[in-house]
C-alpha positions as CSV (number, residue, x, y, z in Angstrom):
1,X,16.0,6.0,-8.6
2,X,13.1,4.9,-6.4
3,X,13.2,5.8,-2.8
4,X,10.7,4.0,-0.6
5,X,9.9,5.4,2.9
6,X,11.4,8.7,1.8
7,X,10.0,10.5,4.8
8,X,12.9,9.0,6.7
9,X,15.6,10.6,4.5
10,X,17.9,13.0,6.4
11,X,19.1,16.3,5.1
12,X,22.6,14.8,4.7
13,X,21.1,12.0,2.5
14,X,19.3,14.6,0.3
15,X,22.5,16.5,-0.1
16,X,24.3,13.3,-1.1
17,X,21.6,12.9,-3.8
18,X,22.3,16.4,-5.0
19,X,26.0,15.5,-5.4
20,X,25.1,12.3,-7.3
21,X,22.8,14.3,-9.5
22,X,25.5,16.8,-10.3
23,X,28.1,14.1,-11.0
24,X,25.7,12.2,-13.4
25,X,24.8,15.5,-15.1
26,X,28.5,16.0,-15.9
27,X,28.4,12.6,-17.6
28,X,25.3,13.7,-19.6
29,X,23.1,11.3,-17.6
30,X,19.8,12.3,-16.2
31,X,18.8,11.1,-12.7
32,X,15.0,10.8,-12.1
33,X,14.0,10.3,-8.5
34,X,10.7,8.9,-7.4
35,X,10.1,9.3,-3.7
36,X,7.4,7.2,-2.0
37,X,6.5,8.6,1.3
38,X,3.9,9.0,4.0
39,X,1.6,12.1,4.1
40,X,3.9,14.1,6.4
41,X,6.5,14.1,3.6
42,X,4.7,17.0,1.9
43,X,6.2,19.3,4.6
44,X,9.7,18.2,3.7
45,X,10.4,20.7,0.8
46,X,9.7,23.7,3.1
47,X,11.7,22.2,5.9
48,X,14.7,21.6,3.6
49,X,14.5,25.1,2.3
50,X,14.4,26.6,5.8
51,X,17.6,24.8,6.8
52,X,19.6,25.6,3.6
53,X,18.6,22.7,1.4
54,X,16.5,24.6,-1.0
55,X,18.5,23.2,-4.0
56,X,17.7,19.7,-2.9
57,X,14.0,20.6,-2.7
58,X,14.1,22.3,-6.0
59,X,15.7,19.3,-7.7
60,X,13.8,16.4,-6.2
61,X,10.5,17.7,-4.7
62,X,8.9,19.9,-7.5
63,X,5.9,17.6,-8.3
64,X,3.9,15.3,-6.1
65,X,1.0,12.9,-6.6
66,X,-1.1,11.1,-4.1
67,X,-0.7,7.3,-4.2
68,X,-4.2,5.8,-4.3
69,X,-5.3,2.8,-2.4
70,X,-7.4,-0.1,-3.7
71,X,-10.7,1.4,-5.0
72,X,-13.6,-0.9,-5.6
73,X,-14.1,-4.6,-6.1
74,X,-12.6,-4.7,-9.6
75,X,-9.2,-3.4,-8.3
76,X,-9.3,-5.8,-5.3
77,X,-10.1,-8.7,-7.7
78,X,-7.1,-7.8,-9.8
79,X,-4.8,-7.7,-6.8
80,X,-6.1,-11.0,-5.5
81,X,-5.9,-12.6,-8.9
82,X,-2.2,-12.0,-8.7
83,X,-1.9,-14.7,-6.1
84,X,-3.7,-17.1,-8.3
85,X,-2.2,-16.3,-11.7
86,X,0.5,-13.7,-11.7
87,X,3.0,-15.3,-9.3
88,X,5.2,-18.4,-9.1
89,X,6.0,-20.2,-5.8
90,X,8.2,-22.1,-5.2
91,X,10.5,-20.6,-7.8
92,X,10.6,-22.5,-11.1
93,X,7.7,-24.8,-10.0
94,X,5.2,-23.5,-12.6
95,X,2.7,-23.1,-9.8
96,X,1.0,-19.9,-8.7
97,X,1.4,-18.7,-5.2
98,X,-2.0,-19.9,-4.2
99,X,-1.4,-23.3,-5.7
100,X,2.0,-23.6,-4.1
101,X,0.9,-22.6,-0.6
102,X,-2.5,-24.5,-0.6
103,X,-2.2,-27.3,-3.1
104,X,-5.1,-29.4,-1.8
105,X,-7.5,-26.5,-1.7
106,X,-6.3,-25.4,-5.2
107,X,-7.1,-28.9,-6.6
108,X,-10.6,-28.5,-5.1
109,X,-11.1,-25.2,-6.9
110,X,-10.0,-22.7,-4.3
111,X,-9.1,-19.3,-5.9
112,X,-8.4,-16.3,-3.8
113,X,-9.8,-13.9,-6.4
114,X,-13.3,-15.5,-6.1
115,X,-13.6,-13.9,-2.7
116,X,-12.7,-10.3,-3.6
117,X,-16.3,-9.1,-3.3
118,X,-16.7,-10.7,0.1
119,X,-13.4,-9.3,1.3
120,X,-14.3,-5.8,0.0
121,X,-17.6,-6.0,1.9
122,X,-15.7,-7.0,5.1
123,X,-13.3,-4.1,4.6
124,X,-16.1,-1.6,4.2
125,X,-17.8,-3.1,7.3
126,X,-14.6,-2.7,9.2
127,X,-14.2,1.0,8.7
128,X,-14.0,3.3,11.7
129,X,-17.2,4.9,12.8
130,X,-18.0,8.1,10.8
131,X,-15.1,7.4,8.5
132,X,-14.9,10.6,6.3
133,X,-12.3,9.7,3.7
134,X,-13.0,8.1,0.3
135,X,-13.3,4.3,0.1
136,X,-9.8,3.2,-0.8
137,X,-7.9,0.6,1.2
138,X,-4.1,0.4,1.8
139,X,-2.2,-2.5,0.2
140,X,-0.9,-3.3,3.7
141,X,-4.4,-4.3,4.9
142,X,-5.2,-6.2,1.7
143,X,-1.9,-8.2,1.7
144,X,-2.3,-9.0,5.4
145,X,-5.8,-10.3,4.9
146,X,-4.8,-12.4,1.8
147,X,-1.8,-13.8,3.7
148,X,-4.0,-14.7,6.7
149,X,-6.5,-16.5,4.4
150,X,-3.8,-18.4,2.6
151,X,-2.0,-19.5,5.7
152,X,-5.1,-20.7,7.4
153,X,-6.1,-22.7,4.3
154,X,-2.5,-24.0,4.0
155,X,-2.7,-25.0,7.6
156,X,-5.6,-27.4,6.9
157,X,-8.6,-25.2,7.6
158,X,-11.6,-25.7,5.4
159,X,-11.4,-23.0,2.7
160,X,-15.2,-22.6,2.7
161,X,-15.1,-21.8,6.4
162,X,-12.1,-19.4,6.1
163,X,-13.8,-17.4,3.4
164,X,-17.2,-17.2,5.0
165,X,-18.5,-13.6,5.7
166,X,-18.0,-14.0,9.4
167,X,-14.5,-15.3,9.0
168,X,-13.5,-12.5,6.6
169,X,-14.9,-9.9,9.0
170,X,-12.7,-11.4,11.8
171,X,-9.7,-11.5,9.5
172,X,-10.1,-7.9,8.6
173,X,-10.5,-6.9,12.3
174,X,-7.3,-8.9,13.2
175,X,-5.4,-7.1,10.4
176,X,-5.6,-3.7,12.3
177,X,-7.7,-2.3,9.5
178,X,-9.9,-0.1,11.6
179,X,-7.0,1.3,13.6
180,X,-4.9,2.0,10.5
181,X,-7.7,3.8,8.7
182,X,-8.6,5.8,11.8
183,X,-5.0,7.1,11.6
184,X,-5.3,7.7,7.9
185,X,-8.5,9.7,8.4
186,X,-6.9,11.8,11.2
187,X,-3.8,12.5,9.1
188,X,-5.9,13.4,6.1
189,X,-8.0,15.7,8.2
190,X,-4.9,17.5,9.5
191,X,-3.4,17.8,6.0
192,X,-6.7,19.3,4.7
193,X,-6.7,21.8,7.5
194,X,-3.1,22.8,6.9
195,X,-3.7,23.3,3.2
196,X,-6.9,25.3,3.8
197,X,-9.2,22.7,2.0
198,X,-12.7,22.7,3.0
199,X,-12.6,26.4,4.2
200,X,-14.9,29.0,2.7
């Protein structure tokens, strides 16, 4: 079972999951739970234990791994290539998402993945001042930027203009990239302080 936005799970919902786990165990079935959550979720096992839900924490919160963002031009190229090659839109059309959304530009040679390096440069330039965290970018920002590029091209804008350095910097700024990563940096700083990292 995959639980997205798991930081919003209530104690009652975790207890329901414990019951489901027990019922399946009686049927000789193993339930594996992967919880995808924001950083504050790492406080959840202790919170559950304090209010009598230690068995839920022990079953479903024993191991955790940080989900990495997009690191580097190669990873960004792979993501953006998905719009050009790894998708189909409209369904059963045999066309990729890029070709389906912007057919004229596609015929002229427009491929979203060709602008990964330029977009990566714009993402780096759009970081908050004195950004302390490693260079990795959330998929939310990347998908918003790709969507914005594709919709502008689909709307008739010249794709050369839309993918210019100045345009990409504007698109990144409009995506809320700087504000989002300022929050990420602040949250990471608080998490490091709480865990005692960086202390001598």
